[in-house]
N, C-alpha and C positions, 0 to 999 in steps of 0.2 A: 353667478356661479351655477354650473350645471348640477342637477340632482339625478340620482339614479332612482327610477320608479320602483316601488315595492307593491306587487300585486298579490292579492289574496285569492287562493284557489282552494276551496274547502278548508281543511285544517292546516294549510301550508302557505307560507309567504314565499313568493317567487321573485328573486332579484335577478334581472338580466342586465349585466353591465355592458352597455354598448358605447360607452364613451371612454376617453383616456382617464385612468384612475390617478389623477393628481392627488397630492396629500390631503388637501382640503376637501375634495369630493369624497375620499375614503373616510375621513373623519365624520363628515356629514351623513354618509351612509350608515355608519356605525350608530349614530344617534337616532336617525330616522327609523332604523330597523328595530332598535330597542323599544322605542315608543310604539311602533306598530305591533310588536309582539304583545306588549301589555294591553294595548287597545283592543286587539282581536282575540287574544287568548290562544293564538295558534301554537301548535306544538312542533312544527317543523319549518325549517328554513332551507330553501334551495338557492344557491348563489351560482348563476351561470356565467362563467368567465370565458366562454368559447370565443368571444370577440376580442379578447386581450391577447396581444402578441407578446407583451412583456409584463412581468410582475416583478417589481423591485422589492427590496427588503422591507421598506416601510409598508407597502401594500400587503405583502405576505404577513407581516406582524399584525396588521389591521384585520386581516381575514381571521387570524387566530384569536384576536381579541373579540371580534364579533361572535365567533363560535363560543367562547368562554362566557360572554355576556348572555348570549342566547340560552346556553345551558342553565345558567343561574335563573333565568326566567322561564325554565321548563320547556325549552325548544331545542331540538337537535338540529344540527347544521350539516348540510351536504353541499360540497362544491362540485359542480358538474362542468363538463366541457373543457377540462384543462388540456391544453395543447402540450405535446411532448417537449417542446423547447422551454415552456413555462415550468413543467415538472423538473426538467434538468437544472434550470436556473434556481429553483427553490431548494433543490438538494445541494447544489454547489454553494448556496448561500448559508446552508446549515439550518434551514427553516423546515422543521418537521410538521408544522401546523397541528399542534395537539388539539384534540377535541373535534377535529374536522374529519368527516368521512368524505370520500370522493366517489363519484360515479362517472361513467363515460358521457351520459346525456341526461336530460331532464326526466325522461320517462323512467330510467333506471334509478335516478335519485328519488323520485316519488315512491317507487317500489321499496327502496331501502328504508325510507322514512316510515312507510306503512308497516313494514315488517318489524322495525324497531318499536313502534308504538304498540303493535299487537303483542309483542313480547313483554313489554312493560305492563300492559293491561292484564295479561295472563298471570304474570308474577304478582301483581297487586291483588288479583282476585283469588289466587290459589297460593297464598303465601304460607298457609298453615299457622299463622300467627293469630291467635284468638284473643289477644290482649284488648282489642277494641270492643269486643262483645261483652255485654253485661253478664255478670255471674248469676247463675241460677241457684237459688237457695231453697231448700225444702222448708215448708212451714213448720 
């Protein structure tokens, strides 16, 4: 069985799907990617589907599941390179792909993930919530 390679680039995992996404390949990708997120601690996943001419309902649902699993593991997902025909098919199938952001290409996907991570870091650093800080008491 073919496997889709998962490459680490900085804090991002890049998945470039260059083969037909048969059901078993999609399920294996889901498992491989979850394991790689945990092993690397990456906070972003980019899935490049520019080589796919067709995305059926199973693959669409699998992409949504991958995004959900990634989010639970503290990684945001961006799908890049979606062809117009694929977008139309997904809409016609009623698949909204919750949890997945999209970008036109890998470069824009990386920018989107960097911006999202910067916003999270800023919110975490400037939340105004002092509950974690120890109380100071006068002697």
